[in-house]
ROZAVO-74257 format. One record per residue (C-alpha): y, x, z; residue number from 1; residue in one letter. Coordinates in steps of 0.02 Angstrom, whole numbers, plus 32768, in hexadecimal, padded with zeros to 4 digits. Layout:
N
REC     yy     xx     zz   num   residuo
REC      Y      X      Z   NUM         a
...
% end
This chain:
102
REC     yy     xx     zz   num   residuo
REC   8000   8000   8000     1         x
REC   80A9   8047   7FD3     2         x
REC   8141   803D   8045     3         x
REC   8194   7FA9   7FED     4         x
REC   80F2   7F44   7FFB     5         x
REC   80E5   7F75   80B2     6         x
REC   8198   7F3D   80D7     7         x
REC   8189   7E9C   8072     8         x
REC   80E6   7E6F   80C7     9         x
REC   8134   7E8F   8173    10         x
REC   81C3   7E18   814D    11         x
REC   814D   7D93   8109    12         x
REC   80E1   7D9E   81A6    13         x
REC   817A   7D98   8219    14         x
REC   8151   7E43   8262    15         x
REC   81CC   7E8B   82DF    16         x
REC   8193   7F40   82C8    17         x
REC   812D   7FAC   8252    18         x
REC   80CF   8040   8299    19         x
REC   80A5   80D4   8229    20         x
REC   803C   814F   828B    21         x
REC   7FD2   81D6   8238    22         x
REC   7F17   81BE   824E    23         x
REC   7F2B   8104   826F    24         x
REC   7F35   806C   81FD    25         x
REC   7FE7   802D   81EE    26         x
REC   800B   7F9D   8262    27         x
REC   8088   7F12   8281    28         x
REC   80C7   7ECB   8324    29         x
REC   80BE   7E0F   830F    30         x
REC   80D9   7D96   839F    31         x
REC   80D6   7E23   841D    32         x
REC   802C   7E65   83E2    33         x
REC   8009   7F00   837B    34         x
REC   7F9A   7ED0   82E9    35         x
REC   7F47   7F55   827D    36         x
REC   7F4E   7F33   81C4    37         x
REC   7EA2   7F65   8185    38         x
REC   7E36   7FFB   81AD    39         x
REC   7E84   807D   8139    40         x
REC   7ECE   8109   819F    41         x
REC   7F70   8159   8166    42         x
REC   7F52   8213   8157    43         x
REC   7FE1   828F   8177    44         x
REC   8000   82B9   80C0    45         x
REC   800B   8200   8093    46         x
REC   807C   81E4   812A    47         x
REC   80F2   826D   80ED    48         x
REC   8100   8215   8044    49         x
REC   8120   816C   8095    50         x
REC   81A8   81AE   8108    51         x
REC   81FA   8209   8077    52         x
REC   81F8   8164   8017    53         x
REC   8248   810C   80AD    54         x
REC   82D4   818D   80AF    55         x
REC   82EA   816E   7FF5    56         x
REC   8301   80B4   8015    57         x
REC   8387   80DF   8095    58         x
REC   83EF   8131   800A    59         x
REC   8463   81C1   8036    60         x
REC   83F5   81ED   80CC    61         x
REC   83A6   8299   80CC    62         x
REC   8312   82CF   8134    63         x
REC   8370   8365   817D    64         x
REC   8383   831B   822B    65         x
REC   82CD   82EB   8243    66         x
REC   8295   8395   8203    67         x
REC   830D   83F7   8271    68         x
REC   830D   838B   8310    69         x
REC   8262   8338   8307    70         x
REC   82A4   8286   8302    71         x
REC   8322   8218   82A9    72         x
REC   8363   8166   82B9    73         x
REC   83B0   810A   8227    74         x
REC   83B8   8061   81D3    75         x
REC   83B6   801B   8124    76         x
REC   83B4   7F74   80CC    77         x
REC   8354   7F33   8037    78         x
REC   83B4   7EAB   7FDE    79         x
REC   8363   7DFF   7FEA    80         x
REC   82DF   7E40   8064    81         x
REC   831F   7E80   810D    82         x
REC   8371   7F0B   816F    83         x
REC   8306   7F90   81C3    84         x
REC   8325   800C   8250    85         x
REC   82B9   80A7   824A    86         x
REC   8287   8127   82CC    87         x
REC   8237   81B8   826F    88         x
REC   81EB   8244   82D7    89         x
REC   8169   82CD   82E1    90         x
REC   80D1   82AB   834D    91         x
REC   8052   8337   8367    92         x
REC   8094   838F   82CD    93         x
REC   808C   82F8   8259    94         x
REC   8113   827E   8226    95         x
REC   8110   81CD   826A    96         x
REC   8187   8139   8269    97         x
REC   81AB   8094   82BC    98         x
REC   820D   8017   8254    99         x
REC   8264   7F80   82A0   100         x
REC   827E   7EE9   8230   101         x
REC   832E   7EAA   8253   102         x
% end
């Protein structure tokens, strides 16, 4: 699943948060419960690509801060879909992210 499909699906399912953690399937927080979306684990190289794609959607947002400080907080909007707040960080040497649907 690419990032746009992931974000669109989250909005359609009324998810509050999206969790992208390497070695785990991606998951949504819906109605206060974390629900895994399938059994396919996101491996670190795939996670790197997804987070790079998220930064691309944010437009004019480089990855310098997360690479130099280990974490970054930012937001972006996709017209006719929703706004999203992102916490991107390194966890045990791999990138991870939590995305809030606003």
